[in-house]
LUMLO-585891 format. One record per residue: residue in one letter; x, y, z of N, C-alpha, C, CB in turn. Coordinates in nm, 2 decimals, decimal comma. Glycine has a CB too. Example, Ala and Ser with C-alpha at 12.3 -4.5 7.8 and 13.67 -1.06 7.14 Angstrom:
BEGIN
+---------+--------+---------+--------+---------+----------+--------+--------+---------+--------+---------+----------+--------+
| lumdren | n_east | n_north |   n_up | ca_east | ca_north |  ca_up | c_east | c_north |   c_up | cb_east | cb_north |  cb_up |
+---------+--------+---------+--------+---------+----------+--------+--------+---------+--------+---------+----------+--------+
|       a |   1,32 |   -0,57 |   0,78 |    1,23 |    -0,45 |   0,78 |   1,32 |   -0,33 |   0,78 |    1,13 |    -0,45 |   0,90 |
|       s |   1,28 |   -0,22 |   0,71 |    1,37 |    -0,11 |   0,71 |   1,29 |    0,00 |   0,79 |    1,41 |    -0,06 |   0,57 |
+---------+--------+---------+--------+---------+----------+--------+--------+---------+--------+---------+----------+--------+
# end
This chain:
BEGIN
+---------+--------+---------+--------+---------+----------+--------+--------+---------+--------+---------+----------+--------+
| lumdren | n_east | n_north |   n_up | ca_east | ca_north |  ca_up | c_east | c_north |   c_up | cb_east | cb_north |  cb_up |
+---------+--------+---------+--------+---------+----------+--------+--------+---------+--------+---------+----------+--------+
|       m |  -9,08 |   -1,54 |   2,04 |   -9,11 |    -1,41 |   1,99 |  -9,24 |   -1,36 |   2,05 |   -9,12 |    -1,40 |   1,83 |
|       e |  -9,24 |   -1,24 |   2,10 |   -9,36 |    -1,18 |   2,17 |  -9,42 |   -1,07 |   2,08 |   -9,33 |    -1,13 |   2,31 |
|       l |  -9,55 |   -1,05 |   2,09 |   -9,62 |    -0,94 |   2,02 |  -9,68 |   -0,86 |   2,13 |   -9,73 |    -1,00 |   1,92 |
|       n |  -9,63 |   -0,74 |   2,13 |   -9,69 |    -0,64 |   2,23 |  -9,80 |   -0,57 |   2,16 |   -9,58 |    -0,54 |   2,28 |
|       k |  -9,93 |   -0,59 |   2,21 |  -10,05 |    -0,54 |   2,15 | -10,06 |   -0,39 |   2,16 |  -10,17 |    -0,60 |   2,20 |
|       d | -10,01 |   -0,33 |   2,27 |  -10,02 |    -0,19 |   2,29 |  -9,94 |   -0,11 |   2,19 |   -9,98 |    -0,15 |   2,43 |
|       d |  -9,82 |   -0,15 |   2,17 |   -9,73 |    -0,07 |   2,08 |  -9,72 |   -0,13 |   1,94 |   -9,59 |    -0,06 |   2,15 |
|       e |  -9,77 |   -0,24 |   1,92 |   -9,76 |    -0,31 |   1,79 |  -9,62 |   -0,33 |   1,75 |   -9,84 |    -0,24 |   1,69 |
|       i |  -9,53 |   -0,38 |   1,84 |   -9,39 |    -0,40 |   1,82 |  -9,36 |   -0,55 |   1,84 |   -9,30 |    -0,31 |   1,90 |
|       e |  -9,30 |   -0,61 |   1,74 |   -9,26 |    -0,75 |   1,76 |  -9,12 |   -0,75 |   1,82 |   -9,26 |    -0,82 |   1,62 |
|       i |  -9,10 |   -0,83 |   1,92 |   -8,97 |    -0,85 |   1,98 |  -8,93 |   -0,99 |   1,97 |   -8,97 |    -0,81 |   2,13 |
|       s |  -8,82 |   -1,02 |   1,90 |   -8,77 |    -1,15 |   1,88 |  -8,66 |   -1,18 |   1,98 |   -8,72 |    -1,17 |   1,74 |
|       e |  -8,62 |   -1,31 |   1,98 |   -8,52 |    -1,36 |   2,07 |  -8,38 |   -1,29 |   2,05 |   -8,50 |    -1,50 |   2,07 |
|       d |  -8,35 |   -1,25 |   1,92 |   -8,22 |    -1,20 |   1,89 |  -8,22 |   -1,04 |   1,91 |   -8,18 |    -1,23 |   1,75 |
|       s |  -8,31 |   -0,99 |   1,99 |   -8,32 |    -0,85 |   2,03 |  -8,34 |   -0,75 |   1,91 |   -8,19 |    -0,81 |   2,09 |
|       e |  -8,40 |   -0,79 |   1,80 |   -8,43 |    -0,70 |   1,70 |  -8,58 |   -0,66 |   1,71 |   -8,40 |    -0,76 |   1,56 |
|       a |  -8,61 |   -0,54 |   1,69 |   -8,75 |    -0,49 |   1,70 |  -8,79 |   -0,44 |   1,57 |   -8,76 |    -0,38 |   1,81 |
|       t |  -8,92 |   -0,47 |   1,53 |   -8,98 |    -0,42 |   1,41 |  -9,11 |   -0,36 |   1,44 |   -8,99 |    -0,54 |   1,31 |
|       i |  -9,14 |   -0,26 |   1,37 |   -9,27 |    -0,19 |   1,39 |  -9,38 |   -0,26 |   1,30 |   -9,26 |    -0,04 |   1,35 |
|       g |  -9,49 |   -0,28 |   1,36 |   -9,60 |    -0,34 |   1,29 |  -9,67 |   -0,24 |   1,20 |   -9,71 |    -0,40 |   1,39 |
|       e |  -9,75 |   -0,29 |   1,11 |   -9,81 |    -0,20 |   1,01 |  -9,91 |   -0,11 |   1,08 |   -9,88 |    -0,29 |   0,90 |
|       g |  -9,93 |    0,01 |   1,03 |  -10,02 |     0,10 |   1,08 |  -9,98 |    0,17 |   1,21 |  -10,15 |     0,03 |   1,11 |
|       s |  -9,86 |    0,15 |   1,25 |   -9,81 |     0,22 |   1,37 |  -9,76 |    0,36 |   1,34 |   -9,70 |     0,13 |   1,43 |
|       d |  -9,81 |    0,45 |   1,40 |   -9,77 |     0,59 |   1,38 |  -9,70 |    0,64 |   1,51 |   -9,89 |     0,68 |   1,35 |
|       s |  -9,65 |    0,55 |   1,59 |   -9,59 |     0,59 |   1,72 |  -9,47 |    0,69 |   1,71 |   -9,55 |     0,47 |   1,80 |
|       f |  -9,39 |    0,67 |   1,60 |   -9,28 |     0,76 |   1,59 |  -9,32 |    0,89 |   1,53 |   -9,17 |     0,69 |   1,50 |
|       r |  -9,43 |    0,90 |   1,45 |   -9,47 |     1,02 |   1,39 |  -9,54 |    1,11 |   1,49 |   -9,57 |     0,99 |   1,28 |
|       d |  -9,60 |    1,05 |   1,60 |   -9,67 |     1,13 |   1,70 |  -9,58 |    1,20 |   1,79 |   -9,77 |     1,04 |   1,77 |
|       k |  -9,46 |    1,15 |   1,81 |   -9,37 |     1,21 |   1,91 |  -9,30 |    1,33 |   1,85 |   -9,25 |     1,10 |   1,94 |
|       p |  -9,30 |    1,44 |   1,94 |   -9,23 |     1,56 |   1,89 |  -9,08 |    1,54 |   1,88 |   -9,27 |     1,68 |   1,99 |
|       t |  -9,03 |    1,61 |   1,78 |   -8,89 |     1,60 |   1,76 |  -8,82 |    1,71 |   1,84 |   -8,85 |     1,62 |   1,61 |
|       t |  -8,70 |    1,68 |   1,89 |   -8,63 |     1,78 |   1,97 |  -8,53 |    1,85 |   1,88 |   -8,55 |     1,71 |   2,09 |
|       n |  -8,52 |    1,97 |   1,89 |   -8,42 |     2,05 |   1,81 |  -8,30 |    2,07 |   1,89 |   -8,48 |     2,19 |   1,77 |
|       i |  -8,19 |    2,03 |   1,83 |   -8,06 |     2,04 |   1,90 |  -7,99 |    2,17 |   1,85 |   -7,97 |     1,92 |   1,88 |
|       k |  -7,97 |    2,26 |   1,95 |   -7,90 |     2,38 |   1,91 |  -7,75 |    2,36 |   1,91 |   -7,94 |     2,50 |   2,00 |
|       e |  -7,69 |    2,42 |   1,82 |   -7,54 |     2,41 |   1,81 |  -7,48 |    2,52 |   1,90 |   -7,49 |     2,43 |   1,67 |
|       n |  -7,40 |    2,48 |   1,99 |   -7,33 |     2,57 |   2,08 |  -7,20 |    2,61 |   2,02 |   -7,30 |     2,51 |   2,22 |
|       k |  -7,19 |    2,74 |   1,98 |   -7,07 |     2,79 |   1,93 |  -6,98 |    2,85 |   2,04 |   -7,10 |     2,90 |   1,82 |
|       i |  -6,86 |    2,81 |   2,04 |   -6,77 |     2,86 |   2,14 |  -6,70 |    2,98 |   2,09 |   -6,66 |     2,75 |   2,18 |
|       s |  -6,73 |    3,09 |   2,15 |   -6,67 |     3,21 |   2,11 |  -6,56 |    3,26 |   2,21 |   -6,77 |     3,32 |   2,08 |
|       s |  -6,45 |    3,30 |   2,16 |   -6,35 |     3,35 |   2,25 |  -6,31 |    3,49 |   2,20 |   -6,23 |     3,25 |   2,25 |
|       s |  -6,27 |    3,57 |   2,30 |   -6,24 |     3,70 |   2,27 |  -6,10 |    3,71 |   2,21 |   -6,25 |     3,79 |   2,39 |
|       k |  -6,02 |    3,61 |   2,24 |   -5,88 |     3,60 |   2,19 |  -5,87 |    3,53 |   2,06 |   -5,78 |     3,54 |   2,29 |
|       p |  -5,79 |    3,58 |   1,96 |   -5,77 |     3,50 |   1,84 |  -5,68 |    3,38 |   1,87 |   -5,71 |     3,59 |   1,73 |
|       k |  -5,69 |    3,28 |   1,78 |   -5,60 |     3,17 |   1,80 |  -5,46 |    3,20 |   1,79 |   -5,63 |     3,06 |   1,70 |
|       r |  -5,38 |    3,14 |   1,88 |   -5,23 |     3,16 |   1,88 |  -5,17 |    3,09 |   1,76 |   -5,17 |     3,12 |   2,01 |
|       r |  -5,08 |    3,16 |   1,69 |   -5,01 |     3,10 |   1,58 |  -4,87 |    3,12 |   1,59 |   -5,07 |     3,16 |   1,44 |
|       c |  -4,79 |    3,02 |   1,56 |   -4,64 |     3,04 |   1,57 |  -4,59 |    3,11 |   1,45 |   -4,58 |     2,90 |   1,57 |
|       i |  -4,49 |    3,20 |   1,47 |   -4,43 |     3,27 |   1,36 |  -4,28 |    3,23 |   1,36 |   -4,44 |     3,43 |   1,38 |
|       f |  -4,21 |    3,26 |   1,25 |   -4,07 |     3,23 |   1,24 |  -3,99 |    3,30 |   1,35 |   -4,02 |     3,26 |   1,10 |
|       n |  -3,91 |    3,23 |   1,42 |   -3,82 |     3,29 |   1,52 |  -3,68 |    3,28 |   1,48 |   -3,84 |     3,21 |   1,66 |
|       q |  -3,61 |    3,39 |   1,48 |   -3,47 |     3,40 |   1,44 |  -3,38 |    3,32 |   1,52 |   -3,42 |     3,55 |   1,44 |
|       q |  -3,42 |    3,28 |   1,64 |   -3,34 |     3,20 |   1,73 |  -3,32 |    3,06 |   1,67 |   -3,41 |     3,19 |   1,87 |
|       c |  -3,41 |    3,02 |   1,59 |   -3,39 |     2,88 |   1,52 |  -3,27 |    2,88 |   1,44 |   -3,52 |     2,85 |   1,44 |
|       l |  -3,23 |    2,99 |   1,38 |   -3,11 |     3,00 |   1,29 |  -2,98 |    2,98 |   1,37 |   -3,11 |     3,13 |   1,22 |
|       k |  -2,99 |    3,00 |   1,50 |   -2,87 |     2,99 |   1,58 |  -2,84 |    2,84 |   1,62 |   -2,88 |     3,07 |   1,71 |
|       d |  -2,95 |    2,76 |   1,61 |   -2,93 |     2,62 |   1,64 |  -2,87 |    2,55 |   1,52 |   -3,07 |     2,55 |   1,67 |
|       p |  -2,75 |    2,48 |   1,54 |   -2,68 |     2,42 |   1,42 |  -2,77 |    2,31 |   1,35 |   -2,56 |     2,35 |   1,47 |
|       k |  -2,86 |    2,25 |   1,42 |   -2,95 |     2,15 |   1,36 |  -3,03 |    2,21 |   1,25 |   -3,04 |     2,09 |   1,47 |
|       y |  -3,07 |    2,34 |   1,26 |   -3,16 |     2,40 |   1,17 |  -3,09 |    2,51 |   1,08 |   -3,27 |     2,47 |   1,24 |
|       a |  -2,97 |    2,56 |   1,12 |   -2,90 |     2,67 |   1,05 |  -2,86 |    2,63 |   0,91 |   -2,78 |     2,71 |   1,13 |
|       a |  -2,83 |    2,50 |   0,88 |   -2,79 |     2,46 |   0,75 |  -2,89 |    2,48 |   0,64 |   -2,74 |     2,32 |   0,76 |
|       f |  -3,02 |    2,47 |   0,68 |   -3,12 |     2,46 |   0,57 |  -3,24 |    2,56 |   0,59 |   -3,17 |     2,33 |   0,56 |
|       l |  -3,26 |    2,60 |   0,72 |   -3,38 |     2,68 |   0,75 |  -3,36 |    2,83 |   0,71 |   -3,42 |     2,67 |   0,89 |
|       r |  -3,46 |    2,89 |   0,65 |   -3,46 |     3,03 |   0,61 |  -3,59 |    3,09 |   0,64 |   -3,42 |     3,04 |   0,46 |
|       e |  -3,59 |    3,22 |   0,67 |   -3,71 |     3,29 |   0,69 |  -3,79 |    3,31 |   0,56 |   -3,69 |     3,43 |   0,76 |
|       y |  -3,91 |    3,29 |   0,55 |   -3,99 |     3,31 |   0,43 |  -4,06 |    3,45 |   0,45 |   -4,10 |     3,20 |   0,41 |
|       r |  -4,01 |    3,55 |   0,38 |   -4,05 |     3,69 |   0,41 |  -4,19 |    3,72 |   0,36 |   -3,95 |     3,78 |   0,34 |
|       a |  -4,25 |    3,64 |   0,27 |   -4,38 |     3,67 |   0,22 |  -4,49 |    3,64 |   0,32 |   -4,40 |     3,59 |   0,09 |
|       n |  -4,46 |    3,55 |   0,42 |   -4,56 |     3,51 |   0,51 |  -4,49 |    3,47 |   0,64 |   -4,65 |     3,39 |   0,46 |
|       k |  -4,52 |    3,54 |   0,75 |   -4,45 |     3,51 |   0,88 |  -4,48 |    3,38 |   0,94 |   -4,47 |     3,62 |   0,98 |
|       y |  -4,59 |    3,31 |   0,89 |   -4,63 |     3,18 |   0,95 |  -4,57 |    3,07 |   0,87 |   -4,78 |     3,17 |   0,95 |
|       f |  -4,48 |    3,09 |   0,78 |   -4,42 |     2,99 |   0,70 |  -4,27 |    3,00 |   0,71 |   -4,46 |     3,01 |   0,55 |
|       t |  -4,20 |    2,90 |   0,68 |   -4,05 |     2,90 |   0,68 |  -4,01 |    2,83 |   0,55 |   -3,99 |     2,83 |   0,80 |
|       q |  -3,88 |    2,85 |   0,51 |   -3,83 |     2,80 |   0,38 |  -3,72 |    2,70 |   0,41 |   -3,79 |     2,92 |   0,29 |
|       c |  -3,72 |    2,59 |   0,34 |   -3,62 |     2,49 |   0,34 |  -3,53 |    2,51 |   0,22 |   -3,67 |     2,35 |   0,35 |
|       s |  -3,40 |    2,54 |   0,24 |   -3,31 |     2,57 |   0,13 |  -3,27 |    2,44 |   0,06 |   -3,19 |     2,64 |   0,17 |
|       i |  -3,28 |    2,33 |   0,13 |   -3,24 |     2,20 |   0,07 |  -3,35 |    2,15 |  -0,03 |   -3,22 |     2,09 |   0,18 |
|       c |  -3,47 |    2,16 |   0,01 |   -3,59 |     2,11 |  -0,07 |  -3,64 |    2,22 |  -0,16 |   -3,70 |     2,06 |   0,02 |
|       n |  -3,60 |    2,34 |  -0,13 |   -3,65 |     2,46 |  -0,20 |  -3,80 |    2,46 |  -0,19 |   -3,60 |     2,46 |  -0,35 |
|       s |  -3,85 |    2,45 |  -0,07 |   -3,99 |     2,45 |  -0,04 |  -4,03 |    2,54 |   0,08 |   -4,05 |     2,30 |  -0,02 |
|       n |  -4,15 |    2,58 |   0,08 |   -4,20 |     2,66 |   0,19 |  -4,30 |    2,57 |   0,26 |   -4,26 |     2,79 |   0,14 |
|       f |  -4,31 |    2,58 |   0,40 |   -4,41 |     2,50 |   0,47 |  -4,45 |    2,58 |   0,59 |   -4,35 |     2,36 |   0,51 |
|       s |  -4,57 |    2,55 |   0,63 |   -4,63 |     2,63 |   0,74 |  -4,58 |    2,58 |   0,88 |   -4,78 |     2,61 |   0,74 |
|       i |  -4,56 |    2,67 |   0,97 |   -4,52 |     2,64 |   1,11 |  -4,62 |    2,70 |   1,20 |   -4,38 |     2,70 |   1,14 |
|       a |  -4,73 |    2,75 |   1,15 |   -4,83 |     2,83 |   1,22 |  -4,89 |    2,75 |   1,34 |   -4,94 |     2,87 |   1,13 |
|       n |  -4,92 |    2,62 |   1,32 |   -4,99 |     2,54 |   1,42 |  -4,89 |    2,48 |   1,53 |   -5,06 |     2,43 |   1,36 |
|       d |  -4,78 |    2,44 |   1,49 |   -4,69 |     2,36 |   1,59 |  -4,55 |    2,41 |   1,59 |   -4,70 |     2,22 |   1,56 |
|       g |  -4,51 |    2,50 |   1,51 |   -4,37 |     2,56 |   1,52 |  -4,26 |    2,45 |   1,50 |   -4,35 |     2,62 |   1,65 |
|       i |  -4,18 |    2,44 |   1,60 |   -4,06 |     2,35 |   1,59 |  -4,10 |    2,21 |   1,56 |   -3,98 |     2,35 |   1,72 |
|       y |  -4,21 |    2,16 |   1,61 |   -4,25 |     2,02 |   1,58 |  -4,27 |    2,00 |   1,43 |   -4,39 |     1,99 |   1,65 |
|       l |  -4,32 |    2,10 |   1,36 |   -4,34 |     2,09 |   1,21 |  -4,21 |    2,10 |   1,14 |   -4,43 |     2,20 |   1,16 |
|       i |  -4,11 |    2,17 |   1,19 |   -3,98 |     2,17 |   1,13 |  -3,91 |    2,04 |   1,15 |   -3,89 |     2,29 |   1,20 |
|       n |  -3,92 |    1,98 |   1,27 |   -3,87 |     1,85 |   1,29 |  -3,93 |    1,74 |   1,20 |   -3,88 |     1,81 |   1,44 |
|       r |  -4,06 |    1,75 |   1,18 |   -4,13 |     1,66 |   1,10 |  -4,09 |    1,67 |   0,95 |   -4,29 |     1,68 |   1,11 |
|       h |  -4,06 |    1,80 |   0,91 |   -4,01 |     1,82 |   0,77 |  -3,87 |    1,75 |   0,76 |   -4,00 |     1,97 |   0,74 |
|       i |  -3,79 |    1,76 |   0,86 |   -3,66 |     1,70 |   0,85 |  -3,67 |    1,55 |   0,84 |   -3,57 |     1,73 |   0,98 |
|       e |  -3,77 |    1,49 |   0,89 |   -3,78 |     1,34 |   0,89 |  -3,85 |    1,29 |   0,76 |   -3,87 |     1,30 |   1,01 |
|       q |  -3,89 |    1,38 |   0,68 |   -3,95 |     1,33 |   0,55 |  -3,85 |    1,27 |   0,46 |   -4,02 |     1,45 |   0,48 |
|       a |  -3,89 |    1,17 |   0,39 |   -3,79 |     1,10 |   0,30 |  -3,74 |    1,19 |   0,19 |   -3,86 |     0,98 |   0,24 |
|       s |  -3,82 |    1,27 |   0,13 |   -3,77 |     1,36 |   0,03 |  -3,66 |    1,46 |   0,08 |   -3,89 |     1,44 |  -0,04 |
|       h |  -3,68 |    1,51 |   0,20 |   -3,58 |     1,60 |   0,26 |  -3,45 |    1,53 |   0,28 |   -3,64 |     1,67 |   0,39 |
|       k |  -3,46 |    1,41 |   0,34 |   -3,34 |     1,33 |   0,37 |  -3,26 |    1,29 |   0,24 |   -3,38 |     1,20 |   0,44 |
|       r |  -3,34 |    1,25 |   0,14 |   -3,27 |     1,22 |   0,01 |  -3,20 |    1,34 |  -0,05 |   -3,38 |     1,17 |  -0,09 |
|       l |  -3,26 |    1,45 |  -0,05 |   -3,20 |     1,58 |  -0,10 |  -3,08 |    1,62 |  -0,02 |   -3,30 |     1,69 |  -0,12 |
|       a |  -3,09 |    1,60 |   0,11 |   -2,98 |     1,64 |   0,20 |  -2,86 |    1,55 |   0,18 |   -3,02 |     1,63 |   0,35 |
|       e |  -2,88 |    1,42 |   0,16 |   -2,77 |     1,33 |   0,12 |  -2,71 |    1,37 |  -0,01 |   -2,82 |     1,19 |   0,12 |
|       t |  -2,79 |    1,40 |  -0,11 |   -2,74 |     1,44 |  -0,24 |  -2,65 |    1,56 |  -0,23 |   -2,85 |     1,46 |  -0,34 |
|       q |  -2,70 |    1,66 |  -0,15 |   -2,63 |     1,78 |  -0,14 |  -2,50 |    1,76 |  -0,06 |   -2,72 |     1,88 |  -0,06 |
|       a |  -2,50 |    1,67 |   0,04 |   -2,38 |     1,64 |   0,11 |  -2,27 |    1,57 |   0,02 |   -2,41 |     1,56 |   0,23 |
|       k |  -2,32 |    1,48 |  -0,07 |   -2,23 |     1,41 |  -0,16 |  -2,16 |    1,51 |  -0,26 |   -2,30 |     1,30 |  -0,24 |
|       e |  -2,24 |    1,61 |  -0,30 |   -2,19 |     1,71 |  -0,40 |  -2,08 |    1,79 |  -0,33 |   -2,31 |     1,79 |  -0,45 |
|       k |  -2,10 |    1,83 |  -0,21 |   -2,01 |     1,91 |  -0,13 |  -1,88 |    1,83 |  -0,11 |   -2,06 |     1,96 |   0,00 |
|       c |  -1,89 |    1,70 |  -0,09 |   -1,77 |     1,62 |  -0,07 |  -1,68 |    1,61 |  -0,20 |   -1,80 |     1,48 |  -0,02 |
|       k |  -1,75 |    1,61 |  -0,31 |   -1,68 |     1,60 |  -0,44 |  -1,60 |    1,72 |  -0,48 |   -1,78 |     1,57 |  -0,55 |
|       v |  -1,64 |    1,84 |  -0,42 |   -1,57 |     1,96 |  -0,46 |  -1,45 |    1,98 |  -0,38 |   -1,66 |     2,08 |  -0,44 |
+---------+--------+---------+--------+---------+----------+--------+--------+---------+--------+---------+----------+--------+
# end
């Protein structure tokens, strides 16, 4: 272990540094102010809205409905729920289809139709 007399810092073999008593070396240094850079764009963010073309796809036609109260949402008739499609559109619809609760309700609904 070495003692550096100029800075009053102890340096040990395991690379840990400690400040000796009476050291004001950190207080004397000026602090730097970091300014936040705000990114401003003249265009608003793009958001996906419900597209009627989705209803023509047989994969979605059985359960997907337009949610008229908000164009950035869609409605699932199987789950009787509304969910946002604003950020990723079709990806979010596909993710909803893969949810366990949607699958369970779809199977239940299919069994009920077979009984009739």
